[in-house]
N, CA, C and O atoms as a Tripos MOL2 file, in Angstrom:
@<TRIPOS>MOLECULE
protein
  312   311    78     0     0
PROTEIN
NO_CHARGES

@<TRIPOS>ATOM
      1 N          10.4390  203.3440   30.4060 N.3       1 MET1
      2 CA          9.7070  203.5440   29.1640 C.3       1 MET1
      3 C          10.6800  203.5220   27.9920 C.2       1 MET1
      4 O          11.7940  204.0400   28.0680 O.2       1 MET1
      5 N          10.2320  202.9210   26.9330 N.am      2 SER2
      6 CA         11.0660  202.8940   25.7310 C.3       2 SER2
      7 C          10.8110  204.1530   24.9000 C.2       2 SER2
      8 O           9.9390  204.9610   25.2200 O.2       2 SER2
      9 N          11.5770  204.2970   23.8480 N.am      3 ALA3
     10 CA         11.4460  205.4700   22.9740 C.3       3 ALA3
     11 C          10.0850  205.4790   22.2810 C.2       3 ALA3
     12 O           9.5120  206.5450   22.0550 O.2       3 ALA3
     13 N           9.5650  204.2980   21.9420 N.am      4 LEU4
     14 CA          8.2570  204.2330   21.2890 C.3       4 LEU4
     15 C           7.1390  204.6580   22.2320 C.2       4 LEU4
     16 O           6.1850  205.3100   21.8070 O.2       4 LEU4
     17 N           7.2450  204.3000   23.4970 N.am      5 ASP5
     18 CA          6.2420  204.7270   24.4640 C.3       5 ASP5
     19 C           6.2670  206.2470   24.6390 C.2       5 ASP5
     20 O           5.2200  206.8860   24.7480 O.2       5 ASP5
     21 N           7.4560  206.8080   24.6630 N.am      6 ASN6
     22 CA          7.5770  208.2640   24.7700 C.3       6 ASN6
     23 C           6.9830  208.9510   23.5470 C.2       6 ASN6
     24 O           6.3130  209.9760   23.6730 O.2       6 ASN6
     25 N           7.2230  208.3950   22.3750 N.am      7 LEU7
     26 CA          6.6900  208.9830   21.1460 C.3       7 LEU7
     27 C           5.1750  208.8810   21.1120 C.2       7 LEU7
     28 O           4.5110  209.8160   20.6630 O.2       7 LEU7
     29 N           4.6070  207.7710   21.5740 N.am      8 ALA8
     30 CA          3.1570  207.6080   21.6020 C.3       8 ALA8
     31 C           2.5190  208.6020   22.5750 C.2       8 ALA8
     32 O           1.4150  209.0860   22.3230 O.2       8 ALA8
     33 N           3.1880  208.9070   23.6630 N.am      9 ALA9
     34 CA          2.6540  209.8560   24.6280 C.3       9 ALA9
     35 C           2.7740  211.2890   24.1340 C.2       9 ALA9
     36 O           2.0860  212.1760   24.6390 O.2       9 ALA9
     37 N           3.6340  211.5250   23.1590 N.am     10 LEU10
     38 CA          3.9010  212.8680   22.6830 C.3      10 LEU10
     39 C           3.0040  213.2930   21.5310 C.2      10 LEU10
     40 O           2.9950  214.4740   21.1850 O.2      10 LEU10
     41 N           2.2560  212.3940   20.9250 N.am     11 THR11
     42 CA          1.5030  212.7260   19.7100 C.3      11 THR11
     43 C           0.4590  213.8100   19.9360 C.2      11 THR11
     44 O           0.2850  214.6650   19.0680 O.2      11 THR11
     45 N          -0.2310  213.8110   21.0470 N.am     12 GLY12
     46 CA         -1.2270  214.8390   21.3070 C.3      12 GLY12
     47 C          -0.5980  216.2150   21.4270 C.2      12 GLY12
     48 O          -1.1630  217.2030   20.9590 O.2      12 GLY12
     49 N           0.5670  216.2820   22.0520 N.am     13 ASN13
     50 CA          1.2500  217.5570   22.1940 C.3      13 ASN13
     51 C           1.7660  218.0710   20.8610 C.2      13 ASN13
     52 O           1.7730  219.2790   20.6250 O.2      13 ASN13
     53 N           2.1910  217.1800   19.9960 N.am     14 VAL14
     54 CA          2.6940  217.5840   18.6920 C.3      14 VAL14
     55 C           1.5730  218.1980   17.8560 C.2      14 VAL14
     56 O           1.8020  219.1630   17.1260 O.2      14 VAL14
     57 N           0.3760  217.6520   17.9550 N.am     15 ALA15
     58 CA         -0.7580  218.2170   17.2200 C.3      15 ALA15
     59 C          -1.0740  219.6230   17.7280 C.2      15 ALA15
     60 O          -1.4050  220.5050   16.9360 O.2      15 ALA15
     61 N          -0.9760  219.8360   19.0220 N.am     16 SER16
     62 CA         -1.2320  221.1660   19.5790 C.3      16 SER16
     63 C          -0.1800  222.1640   19.1240 C.2      16 SER16
     64 O          -0.5030  223.3030   18.7900 O.2      16 SER16
     65 N           1.0610  221.7450   19.1090 N.am     17 ILE17
     66 CA          2.1340  222.6270   18.6430 C.3      17 ILE17
     67 C           1.9590  222.9160   17.1560 C.2      17 ILE17
     68 O           2.1770  224.0420   16.7080 O.2      17 ILE17
     69 N           1.5690  221.9060   16.3990 N.am     18 GLY18
     70 CA          1.3480  222.1040   14.9640 C.3      18 GLY18
     71 C           0.2450  223.1040   14.6910 C.2      18 GLY18
     72 O           0.3880  223.9340   13.7940 O.2      18 GLY18
     73 N          -0.8410  223.0540   15.4260 N.am     19 TYR19
     74 CA         -1.9010  224.0390   15.2110 C.3      19 TYR19
     75 C          -1.4490  225.4200   15.6450 C.2      19 TYR19
     76 O          -1.7870  226.4120   14.9990 O.2      19 TYR19
     77 N          -0.7020  225.4980   16.7140 N.am     20 GLY20
     78 CA         -0.1920  226.7910   17.1520 C.3      20 GLY20
     79 C           0.6740  227.4400   16.0850 C.2      20 GLY20
     80 O           0.5750  228.6440   15.8520 O.2      20 GLY20
     81 N           1.5120  226.6590   15.4440 N.am     21 LEU21
     82 CA          2.3320  227.1910   14.3550 C.3      21 LEU21
     83 C           1.4820  227.5270   13.1340 C.2      21 LEU21
     84 O           1.7590  228.5040   12.4370 O.2      21 LEU21
     85 N           0.4530  226.7290   12.8690 N.am     22 ALA22
     86 CA         -0.4140  226.9840   11.7150 C.3      22 ALA22
     87 C          -1.2820  228.2230   11.9220 C.2      22 ALA22
     88 O          -1.7410  228.8200   10.9480 O.2      22 ALA22
     89 N          -1.5120  228.6140   13.1540 N.am     23 ALA23
     90 CA         -2.3360  229.7960   13.4250 C.3      23 ALA23
     91 C          -1.5730  231.0890   13.1790 C.2      23 ALA23
     92 O          -2.1730  232.1630   13.1560 O.2      23 ALA23
     93 N          -0.2590  231.0040   12.9940 N.am     24 ILE24
     94 CA          0.5310  232.2060   12.7310 C.3      24 ILE24
     95 C           0.1380  232.8120   11.3900 C.2      24 ILE24
     96 O           0.0340  234.0330   11.2730 O.2      24 ILE24
     97 N          -0.0830  231.9720   10.3730 N.am     25 GLY25
     98 CA         -0.4210  232.4620    9.0340 C.3      25 GLY25
     99 C          -1.6830  233.3070    8.9910 C.2      25 GLY25
    100 O          -1.6400  234.4400    8.5120 O.2      25 GLY25
    101 N          -2.8090  232.7900    9.4790 N.am     26 PRO26
    102 CA         -4.0140  233.6290    9.4920 C.3      26 PRO26
    103 C          -3.8700  234.8670   10.3650 C.2      26 PRO26
    104 O          -4.4630  235.9030   10.0620 O.2      26 PRO26
    105 N          -3.0990  234.7830   11.4370 N.am     27 GLY27
    106 CA         -2.8840  235.9590   12.2730 C.3      27 GLY27
    107 C          -2.1460  237.0580   11.5270 C.2      27 GLY27
    108 O          -2.5070  238.2310   11.6230 O.2      27 GLY27
    109 N          -1.1200  236.6800   10.7890 N.am     28 VAL28
    110 CA         -0.3860  237.6500    9.9780 C.3      28 VAL28
    111 C          -1.2880  238.1910    8.8730 C.2      28 VAL28
    112 O          -1.2630  239.3860    8.5770 O.2      28 VAL28
    113 N          -2.0840  237.3150    8.2660 N.am     29 GLY29
    114 CA         -2.9890  237.7490    7.2020 C.3      29 GLY29
    115 C          -4.0010  238.7730    7.6720 C.2      29 GLY29
    116 O          -4.2670  239.7510    6.9730 O.2      29 GLY29
    117 N          -4.5660  238.5590    8.8450 N.am     30 VAL30
    118 CA         -5.5470  239.5100    9.3880 C.3      30 VAL30
    119 C          -4.8700  240.8430    9.6710 C.2      30 VAL30
    120 O          -5.4500  241.8980    9.4130 O.2      30 VAL30
    121 N          -3.6510  240.8080   10.1980 N.am     31 GLY31
    122 CA         -2.9260  242.0470   10.4540 C.3      31 GLY31
    123 C          -2.6520  242.8220    9.1760 C.2      31 GLY31
    124 O          -2.7820  244.0460    9.1510 O.2      31 GLY31
    125 N          -2.2780  242.1270    8.1260 N.am     32 ILE32
    126 CA         -2.0170  242.7880    6.8450 C.3      32 ILE32
    127 C          -3.3060  243.3720    6.2770 C.2      32 ILE32
    128 O          -3.3100  244.4920    5.7650 O.2      32 ILE32
    129 N          -4.3930  242.6190    6.3640 N.am     33 ILE33
    130 CA         -5.6730  243.0930    5.8240 C.3      33 ILE33
    131 C          -6.1020  244.3870    6.5010 C.2      33 ILE33
    132 O          -6.4290  245.3590    5.8200 O.2      33 ILE33
    133 N          -6.1050  244.4160    7.8220 N.am     34 PHE34
    134 CA         -6.5900  245.6030    8.5230 C.3      34 PHE34
    135 C          -5.5830  246.7550    8.4650 C.2      34 PHE34
    136 O          -5.9810  247.9200    8.4730 O.2      34 PHE34
    137 N          -4.2880  246.4440    8.4060 N.am     35 GLY35
    138 CA         -3.2960  247.5040    8.2630 C.3      35 GLY35
    139 C          -3.4240  248.2100    6.9220 C.2      35 GLY35
    140 O          -3.4200  249.4390    6.8520 O.2      35 GLY35
    141 N          -3.5370  247.4210    5.8580 N.am     36 ASN36
    142 CA         -3.6900  248.0210    4.5300 C.3      36 ASN36
    143 C          -5.0560  248.6800    4.3690 C.2      36 ASN36
    144 O          -5.1810  249.6810    3.6640 O.2      36 ASN36
    145 N          -6.0640  248.1350    5.0030 N.am     37 GLY37
    146 CA         -7.3910  248.7560    4.9470 C.3      37 GLY37
    147 C          -7.4080  250.1130    5.6250 C.2      37 GLY37
    148 O          -8.0610  251.0430    5.1520 O.2      37 GLY37
    149 N          -6.6880  250.2250    6.7350 N.am     38 THR38
    150 CA         -6.6030  251.5090    7.4210 C.3      38 THR38
    151 C          -5.8660  252.5360    6.5650 C.2      38 THR38
    152 O          -6.2560  253.7020    6.5160 O.2      38 THR38
    153 N          -4.8150  252.1070    5.9020 N.am     39 GLN39
    154 CA         -4.1030  253.0230    4.9980 C.3      39 GLN39
    155 C          -4.9920  253.4470    3.8410 C.2      39 GLN39
    156 O          -4.9840  254.6120    3.4450 O.2      39 GLN39
    157 N          -5.7470  252.5200    3.3030 N.am     40 ALA40
    158 CA         -6.6340  252.8520    2.1900 C.3      40 ALA40
    159 C          -7.7210  253.8210    2.6230 C.2      40 ALA40
    160 O          -8.0730  254.7300    1.8710 O.2      40 ALA40
    161 N          -8.2550  253.6420    3.8180 N.am     41 LEU41
    162 CA         -9.2680  254.5740    4.3260 C.3      41 LEU41
    163 C          -8.6840  255.9620    4.5610 C.2      41 LEU41
    164 O          -9.3730  256.9640    4.3700 O.2      41 LEU41
    165 N          -7.4300  256.0290    4.9690 N.am     42 ALA42
    166 CA         -6.7980  257.3220    5.1810 C.3      42 ALA42
    167 C          -6.5490  258.0330    3.8490 C.2      42 ALA42
    168 O          -6.6070  259.2610    3.7760 O.2      42 ALA42
    169 N          -6.2760  257.2670    2.8110 N.am     43 ARG43
    170 CA         -5.9870  257.8750    1.5070 C.3      43 ARG43
    171 C          -7.2530  258.2500    0.7420 C.2      43 ARG43
    172 O          -7.2890  259.2620    0.0430 O.2      43 ARG43
    173 N          -8.3020  257.4160    0.8810 N.am     44 GLN44
    174 CA         -9.5500  257.6650    0.1530 C.3      44 GLN44
    175 C         -10.7490  257.4430    1.0700 C.2      44 GLN44
    176 O         -11.3630  256.3770    1.0310 O.2      44 GLN44
    177 N         -11.0870  258.4190    1.8820 N.am     45 PRO45
    178 CA        -12.2080  258.2370    2.8120 C.3      45 PRO45
    179 C         -13.5560  258.0730    2.1190 C.2      45 PRO45
    180 O         -14.4820  257.5070    2.6990 O.2      45 PRO45
    181 N         -13.6770  258.5590    0.8920 N.am     46 GLU46
    182 CA        -14.9700  258.4480    0.2000 C.3      46 GLU46
    183 C         -15.2600  257.0150   -0.2450 C.2      46 GLU46
    184 O         -16.4040  256.7010   -0.5760 O.2      46 GLU46
    185 N         -14.2600  256.1430   -0.2600 N.am     47 ALA47
    186 CA        -14.4630  254.7460   -0.6490 C.3      47 ALA47
    187 C         -14.5710  253.8400    0.5730 C.2      47 ALA47
    188 O         -14.2650  252.6510    0.4910 O.2      47 ALA47
    189 N         -15.0010  254.3870    1.6940 N.am     48 ALA48
    190 CA        -15.0160  253.6370    2.9520 C.3      48 ALA48
    191 C         -15.8990  252.3980    2.8780 C.2      48 ALA48
    192 O         -15.5310  251.3510    3.4110 O.2      48 ALA48
    193 N         -17.0520  252.4950    2.2320 N.am     49 GLY49
    194 CA        -17.9620  251.3410    2.1680 C.3      49 GLY49
    195 C         -17.3540  250.1620    1.4280 C.2      49 GLY49
    196 O         -17.4370  249.0270    1.8970 O.2      49 GLY49
    197 N         -16.7450  250.4150    0.2830 N.am     50 LEU50
    198 CA        -16.1350  249.3560   -0.5150 C.3      50 LEU50
    199 C         -14.9160  248.7710    0.1970 C.2      50 LEU50
    200 O         -14.7220  247.5560    0.2090 O.2      50 LEU50
    201 N         -14.1070  249.6330    0.7830 N.am     51 ILE51
    202 CA        -12.9080  249.1580    1.4820 C.3      51 ILE51
    203 C         -13.3010  248.3040    2.6750 C.2      51 ILE51
    204 O         -12.7060  247.2500    2.9020 O.2      51 ILE51
    205 N         -14.2880  248.7390    3.4370 N.am     52 ARG52
    206 CA        -14.7190  247.9940    4.6210 C.3      52 ARG52
    207 C         -15.3000  246.6340    4.2250 C.2      52 ARG52
    208 O         -15.0690  245.6330    4.9040 O.2      52 ARG52
    209 N         -16.0530  246.6050    3.1240 N.am     53 THR53
    210 CA        -16.6120  245.3300    2.6470 C.3      53 THR53
    211 C         -15.4980  244.3560    2.2770 C.2      53 THR53
    212 O         -15.5560  243.1770    2.6260 O.2      53 THR53
    213 N         -14.4930  244.8500    1.5750 N.am     54 ASN54
    214 CA        -13.3760  243.9910    1.1960 C.3      54 ASN54
    215 C         -12.5730  243.5440    2.4110 C.2      54 ASN54
    216 O         -12.0650  242.4230    2.4350 O.2      54 ASN54
    217 N         -12.4510  244.4030    3.4170 N.am     55 GLN55
    218 CA        -11.7660  244.0160    4.6460 C.3      55 GLN55
    219 C         -12.4950  242.8700    5.3400 C.2      55 GLN55
    220 O         -11.8700  241.9030    5.7750 O.2      55 GLN55
    221 N         -13.7860  242.9780    5.4390 N.am     56 ILE56
    222 CA        -14.5610  241.9500    6.1320 C.3      56 ILE56
    223 C         -14.4940  240.6290    5.3810 C.2      56 ILE56
    224 O         -14.3950  239.5700    6.0010 O.2      56 ILE56
    225 N         -14.5470  240.6800    4.0590 N.am     57 MET57
    226 CA        -14.4400  239.4370    3.2730 C.3      57 MET57
    227 C         -13.0620  238.8010    3.4530 C.2      57 MET57
    228 O         -12.9640  237.5870    3.6310 O.2      57 MET57
    229 N         -12.0110  239.5950    3.4090 N.am     58 GLY58
    230 CA        -10.6610  239.0630    3.6060 C.3      58 GLY58
    231 C         -10.4750  238.4900    4.9880 C.2      58 GLY58
    232 O          -9.8370  237.4510    5.1560 O.2      58 GLY58
    233 N         -11.0350  239.1680    5.9890 N.am     59 PHE59
    234 CA        -10.9650  238.6680    7.3620 C.3      59 PHE59
    235 C         -11.6710  237.3210    7.4860 C.2      59 PHE59
    236 O         -11.1700  236.4070    8.1420 O.2      59 PHE59
    237 N         -12.8320  237.2050    6.8540 N.am     60 ALA60
    238 CA        -13.5920  235.9470    6.9260 C.3      60 ALA60
    239 C         -12.8160  234.8060    6.2790 C.2      60 ALA60
    240 O         -12.8060  233.6900    6.8000 O.2      60 ALA60
    241 N         -12.1650  235.0720    5.1480 N.am     61 PHE61
    242 CA        -11.3880  234.0160    4.4910 C.3      61 PHE61
    243 C         -10.1890  233.5950    5.3360 C.2      61 PHE61
    244 O          -9.8870  232.4050    5.4310 O.2      61 PHE61
    245 N          -9.5050  234.5590    5.9510 N.am     62 CYS62
    246 CA         -8.3620  234.2220    6.8110 C.3      62 CYS62
    247 C          -8.8090  233.4240    8.0310 C.2      62 CYS62
    248 O          -8.1520  232.4550    8.4130 O.2      62 CYS62
    249 N          -9.9010  233.8180    8.6330 N.am     63 GLU63
    250 CA        -10.3750  233.0910    9.8010 C.3      63 GLU63
    251 C         -10.8970  231.7110    9.4300 C.2      63 GLU63
    252 O         -10.8210  230.7870   10.2400 O.2      63 GLU63
    253 N         -11.4200  231.5540    8.2320 N.am     64 ALA64
    254 CA        -11.8500  230.2240    7.7840 C.3      64 ALA64
    255 C         -10.6590  229.2890    7.7160 C.2      64 ALA64
    256 O         -10.7810  228.1130    8.0580 O.2      64 ALA64
    257 N          -9.5090  229.7860    7.2800 N.am     65 LEU65
    258 CA         -8.3080  228.9490    7.2560 C.3      65 LEU65
    259 C          -7.9120  228.5150    8.6590 C.2      65 LEU65
    260 O          -7.5130  227.3680    8.8640 O.2      65 LEU65
    261 N          -8.0170  229.4110    9.6150 N.am     66 ALA66
    262 CA         -7.6820  229.0580   10.9940 C.3      66 ALA66
    263 C          -8.6550  228.0150   11.5420 C.2      66 ALA66
    264 O          -8.2450  227.0860   12.2370 O.2      66 ALA66
    265 N          -9.9290  228.1670   11.2320 N.am     67 LEU67
    266 CA        -10.9170  227.1920   11.7160 C.3      67 LEU67
    267 C         -10.7300  225.8310   11.0510 C.2      67 LEU67
    268 O         -10.8980  224.7980   11.6980 O.2      67 LEU67
    269 N         -10.3840  225.8230    9.7750 N.am     68 ILE68
    270 CA        -10.1040  224.5530    9.1030 C.3      68 ILE68
    271 C          -8.9110  223.8760    9.7610 C.2      68 ILE68
    272 O          -8.9040  222.6580    9.9420 O.2      68 ILE68
    273 N          -7.9040  224.6630   10.1180 N.am     69 GLY69
    274 CA         -6.7300  224.1000   10.7770 C.3      69 GLY69
    275 C          -7.0480  223.4680   12.1160 C.2      69 GLY69
    276 O          -6.5140  222.4050   12.4330 O.2      69 GLY69
    277 N          -7.8980  224.0890   12.9040 N.am     70 ILE70
    278 CA         -8.2190  223.5180   14.2120 C.3      70 ILE70
    279 C          -9.1060  222.2830   14.0670 C.2      70 ILE70
    280 O          -9.0010  221.3550   14.8690 O.2      70 ILE70
    281 N          -9.9680  222.2580   13.0670 N.am     71 VAL71
    282 CA        -10.8380  221.0890   12.8560 C.3      71 VAL71
    283 C         -10.0310  219.8970   12.3660 C.2      71 VAL71
    284 O         -10.3370  218.7560   12.7140 O.2      71 VAL71
    285 N          -9.0130  220.1460   11.5700 N.am     72 MET72
    286 CA         -8.1930  219.0310   11.0520 C.3      72 MET72
    287 C          -7.4920  218.2790   12.1810 C.2      72 MET72
    288 O          -7.2070  217.0880   12.0580 O.2      72 MET72
    289 N          -7.2180  218.9720   13.2660 N.am     73 GLY73
    290 CA         -6.6270  218.2800   14.4180 C.3      73 GLY73
    291 C          -7.5580  217.2480   15.0240 C.2      73 GLY73
    292 O          -7.1070  216.2620   15.6070 O.2      73 GLY73
    293 N          -8.8640  217.4730   14.8880 N.am     74 PHE74
    294 CA         -9.8420  216.5120   15.3990 C.3      74 PHE74
    295 C         -10.2060  215.4640   14.3570 C.2      74 PHE74
    296 O         -10.5110  214.3220   14.7010 O.2      74 PHE74
    297 N         -10.1740  215.8440   13.0910 N.am     75 VAL75
    298 CA        -10.5450  214.9040   12.0270 C.3      75 VAL75
    299 C          -9.4620  213.8540   11.8340 C.2      75 VAL75
    300 O          -9.7550  212.6660   11.7010 O.2      75 VAL75
    301 N          -8.2010  214.3000   11.8190 N.am     76 TYR76
    302 CA         -7.0840  213.3830   11.6120 C.3      76 TYR76
    303 C          -6.1930  213.3720   12.8530 C.2      76 TYR76
    304 O          -5.1060  213.9500   12.8330 O.2      76 TYR76
    305 N          -6.6350  212.7280   13.9260 N.am     77 PRO77
    306 CA         -5.8010  212.7160   15.1300 C.3      77 PRO77
    307 C          -4.5370  211.8700   14.9170 C.2      77 PRO77
    308 O          -4.5550  210.8620   14.2110 O.2      77 PRO77
    309 N          -3.4830  212.2950   15.5260 N.am     78 SER78
    310 CA         -2.2000  211.5790   15.3710 C.3      78 SER78
    311 C          -2.1820  210.3160   16.1930 C.2      78 SER78
    312 O          -1.1890  209.5890   16.1860 O.2      78 SER78
@<TRIPOS>BOND
     1     1     2 1
     2     2     3 1
     3     3     4 2
     4     3     5 am
     5     5     6 1
     6     6     7 1
     7     7     8 2
     8     7     9 am
     9     9    10 1
    10    10    11 1
    11    11    12 2
    12    11    13 am
    13    13    14 1
    14    14    15 1
    15    15    16 2
    16    15    17 am
    17    17    18 1
    18    18    19 1
    19    19    20 2
    20    19    21 am
    21    21    22 1
    22    22    23 1
    23    23    24 2
    24    23    25 am
    25    25    26 1
    26    26    27 1
    27    27    28 2
    28    27    29 am
    29    29    30 1
    30    30    31 1
    31    31    32 2
    32    31    33 am
    33    33    34 1
    34    34    35 1
    35    35    36 2
    36    35    37 am
    37    37    38 1
    38    38    39 1
    39    39    40 2
    40    39    41 am
    41    41    42 1
    42    42    43 1
    43    43    44 2
    44    43    45 am
    45    45    46 1
    46    46    47 1
    47    47    48 2
    48    47    49 am
    49    49    50 1
    50    50    51 1
    51    51    52 2
    52    51    53 am
    53    53    54 1
    54    54    55 1
    55    55    56 2
    56    55    57 am
    57    57    58 1
    58    58    59 1
    59    59    60 2
    60    59    61 am
    61    61    62 1
    62    62    63 1
    63    63    64 2
    64    63    65 am
    65    65    66 1
    66    66    67 1
    67    67    68 2
    68    67    69 am
    69    69    70 1
    70    70    71 1
    71    71    72 2
    72    71    73 am
    73    73    74 1
    74    74    75 1
    75    75    76 2
    76    75    77 am
    77    77    78 1
    78    78    79 1
    79    79    80 2
    80    79    81 am
    81    81    82 1
    82    82    83 1
    83    83    84 2
    84    83    85 am
    85    85    86 1
    86    86    87 1
    87    87    88 2
    88    87    89 am
    89    89    90 1
    90    90    91 1
    91    91    92 2
    92    91    93 am
    93    93    94 1
    94    94    95 1
    95    95    96 2
    96    95    97 am
    97    97    98 1
    98    98    99 1
    99    99   100 2
   100    99   101 am
   101   101   102 1
   102   102   103 1
   103   103   104 2
   104   103   105 am
   105   105   106 1
   106   106   107 1
   107   107   108 2
   108   107   109 am
   109   109   110 1
   110   110   111 1
   111   111   112 2
   112   111   113 am
   113   113   114 1
   114   114   115 1
   115   115   116 2
   116   115   117 am
   117   117   118 1
   118   118   119 1
   119   119   120 2
   120   119   121 am
   121   121   122 1
   122   122   123 1
   123   123   124 2
   124   123   125 am
   125   125   126 1
   126   126   127 1
   127   127   128 2
   128   127   129 am
   129   129   130 1
   130   130   131 1
   131   131   132 2
   132   131   133 am
   133   133   134 1
   134   134   135 1
   135   135   136 2
   136   135   137 am
   137   137   138 1
   138   138   139 1
   139   139   140 2
   140   139   141 am
   141   141   142 1
   142   142   143 1
   143   143   144 2
   144   143   145 am
   145   145   146 1
   146   146   147 1
   147   147   148 2
   148   147   149 am
   149   149   150 1
   150   150   151 1
   151   151   152 2
   152   151   153 am
   153   153   154 1
   154   154   155 1
   155   155   156 2
   156   155   157 am
   157   157   158 1
   158   158   159 1
   159   159   160 2
   160   159   161 am
   161   161   162 1
   162   162   163 1
   163   163   164 2
   164   163   165 am
   165   165   166 1
   166   166   167 1
   167   167   168 2
   168   167   169 am
   169   169   170 1
   170   170   171 1
   171   171   172 2
   172   171   173 am
   173   173   174 1
   174   174   175 1
   175   175   176 2
   176   175   177 am
   177   177   178 1
   178   178   179 1
   179   179   180 2
   180   179   181 am
   181   181   182 1
   182   182   183 1
   183   183   184 2
   184   183   185 am
   185   185   186 1
   186   186   187 1
   187   187   188 2
   188   187   189 am
   189   189   190 1
   190   190   191 1
   191   191   192 2
   192   191   193 am
   193   193   194 1
   194   194   195 1
   195   195   196 2
   196   195   197 am
   197   197   198 1
   198   198   199 1
   199   199   200 2
   200   199   201 am
   201   201   202 1
   202   202   203 1
   203   203   204 2
   204   203   205 am
   205   205   206 1
   206   206   207 1
   207   207   208 2
   208   207   209 am
   209   209   210 1
   210   210   211 1
   211   211   212 2
   212   211   213 am
   213   213   214 1
   214   214   215 1
   215   215   216 2
   216   215   217 am
   217   217   218 1
   218   218   219 1
   219   219   220 2
   220   219   221 am
   221   221   222 1
   222   222   223 1
   223   223   224 2
   224   223   225 am
   225   225   226 1
   226   226   227 1
   227   227   228 2
   228   227   229 am
   229   229   230 1
   230   230   231 1
   231   231   232 2
   232   231   233 am
   233   233   234 1
   234   234   235 1
   235   235   236 2
   236   235   237 am
   237   237   238 1
   238   238   239 1
   239   239   240 2
   240   239   241 am
   241   241   242 1
   242   242   243 1
   243   243   244 2
   244   243   245 am
   245   245   246 1
   246   246   247 1
   247   247   248 2
   248   247   249 am
   249   249   250 1
   250   250   251 1
   251   251   252 2
   252   251   253 am
   253   253   254 1
   254   254   255 1
   255   255   256 2
   256   255   257 am
   257   257   258 1
   258   258   259 1
   259   259   260 2
   260   259   261 am
   261   261   262 1
   262   262   263 1
   263   263   264 2
   264   263   265 am
   265   265   266 1
   266   266   267 1
   267   267   268 2
   268   267   269 am
   269   269   270 1
   270   270   271 1
   271   271   272 2
   272   271   273 am
   273   273   274 1
   274   274   275 1
   275   275   276 2
   276   275   277 am
   277   277   278 1
   278   278   279 1
   279   279   280 2
   280   279   281 am
   281   281   282 1
   282   282   283 1
   283   283   284 2
   284   283   285 am
   285   285   286 1
   286   286   287 1
   287   287   288 2
   288   287   289 am
   289   289   290 1
   290   290   291 1
   291   291   292 2
   292   291   293 am
   293   293   294 1
   294   294   295 1
   295   295   296 2
   296   295   297 am
   297   297   298 1
   298   298   299 1
   299   299   300 2
   300   299   301 am
   301   301   302 1
   302   302   303 1
   303   303   304 2
   304   303   305 am
   305   305   306 1
   306   306   307 1
   307   307   308 2
   308   307   309 am
   309   309   310 1
   310   310   311 1
   311   311   312 2
@<TRIPOS>SUBSTRUCTURE
     1 MET1         2 RESIDUE 1 A MET
     2 SER2         6 RESIDUE 1 A SER
     3 ALA3        10 RESIDUE 1 A ALA
     4 LEU4        14 RESIDUE 1 A LEU
     5 ASP5        18 RESIDUE 1 A ASP
     6 ASN6        22 RESIDUE 1 A ASN
     7 LEU7        26 RESIDUE 1 A LEU
     8 ALA8        30 RESIDUE 1 A ALA
     9 ALA9        34 RESIDUE 1 A ALA
    10 LEU10       38 RESIDUE 1 A LEU
    11 THR11       42 RESIDUE 1 A THR
    12 GLY12       46 RESIDUE 1 A GLY
    13 ASN13       50 RESIDUE 1 A ASN
    14 VAL14       54 RESIDUE 1 A VAL
    15 ALA15       58 RESIDUE 1 A ALA
    16 SER16       62 RESIDUE 1 A SER
    17 ILE17       66 RESIDUE 1 A ILE
    18 GLY18       70 RESIDUE 1 A GLY
    19 TYR19       74 RESIDUE 1 A TYR
    20 GLY20       78 RESIDUE 1 A GLY
    21 LEU21       82 RESIDUE 1 A LEU
    22 ALA22       86 RESIDUE 1 A ALA
    23 ALA23       90 RESIDUE 1 A ALA
    24 ILE24       94 RESIDUE 1 A ILE
    25 GLY25       98 RESIDUE 1 A GLY
    26 PRO26      102 RESIDUE 1 A PRO
    27 GLY27      106 RESIDUE 1 A GLY
    28 VAL28      110 RESIDUE 1 A VAL
    29 GLY29      114 RESIDUE 1 A GLY
    30 VAL30      118 RESIDUE 1 A VAL
    31 GLY31      122 RESIDUE 1 A GLY
    32 ILE32      126 RESIDUE 1 A ILE
    33 ILE33      130 RESIDUE 1 A ILE
    34 PHE34      134 RESIDUE 1 A PHE
    35 GLY35      138 RESIDUE 1 A GLY
    36 ASN36      142 RESIDUE 1 A ASN
    37 GLY37      146 RESIDUE 1 A GLY
    38 THR38      150 RESIDUE 1 A THR
    39 GLN39      154 RESIDUE 1 A GLN
    40 ALA40      158 RESIDUE 1 A ALA
    41 LEU41      162 RESIDUE 1 A LEU
    42 ALA42      166 RESIDUE 1 A ALA
    43 ARG43      170 RESIDUE 1 A ARG
    44 GLN44      174 RESIDUE 1 A GLN
    45 PRO45      178 RESIDUE 1 A PRO
    46 GLU46      182 RESIDUE 1 A GLU
    47 ALA47      186 RESIDUE 1 A ALA
    48 ALA48      190 RESIDUE 1 A ALA
    49 GLY49      194 RESIDUE 1 A GLY
    50 LEU50      198 RESIDUE 1 A LEU
    51 ILE51      202 RESIDUE 1 A ILE
    52 ARG52      206 RESIDUE 1 A ARG
    53 THR53      210 RESIDUE 1 A THR
    54 ASN54      214 RESIDUE 1 A ASN
    55 GLN55      218 RESIDUE 1 A GLN
    56 ILE56      222 RESIDUE 1 A ILE
    57 MET57      226 RESIDUE 1 A MET
    58 GLY58      230 RESIDUE 1 A GLY
    59 PHE59      234 RESIDUE 1 A PHE
    60 ALA60      238 RESIDUE 1 A ALA
    61 PHE61      242 RESIDUE 1 A PHE
    62 CYS62      246 RESIDUE 1 A CYS
    63 GLU63      250 RESIDUE 1 A GLU
    64 ALA64      254 RESIDUE 1 A ALA
    65 LEU65      258 RESIDUE 1 A LEU
    66 ALA66      262 RESIDUE 1 A ALA
    67 LEU67      266 RESIDUE 1 A LEU
    68 ILE68      270 RESIDUE 1 A ILE
    69 GLY69      274 RESIDUE 1 A GLY
    70 ILE70      278 RESIDUE 1 A ILE
    71 VAL71      282 RESIDUE 1 A VAL
    72 MET72      286 RESIDUE 1 A MET
    73 GLY73      290 RESIDUE 1 A GLY
    74 PHE74      294 RESIDUE 1 A PHE
    75 VAL75      298 RESIDUE 1 A VAL
    76 TYR76      302 RESIDUE 1 A TYR
    77 PRO77      306 RESIDUE 1 A PRO
    78 SER78      310 RESIDUE 1 A SER
């Protein structure tokens, strides 16, 4: 096999590795959201409803980024 054949066989694996690396960002974001939300609830328990609402919205936005990343692997295949 030539180098070009090896590179052509590797494109699917590169897309999988790329998504795996791209999933780190939303994972860190979700951890920060819930970590800070827990601290906020400990400091001000009377604001639990507002804090929880903001946590859920932030979680949804972070997960939307992860879903967009996985869909792009199918939309623009290498």
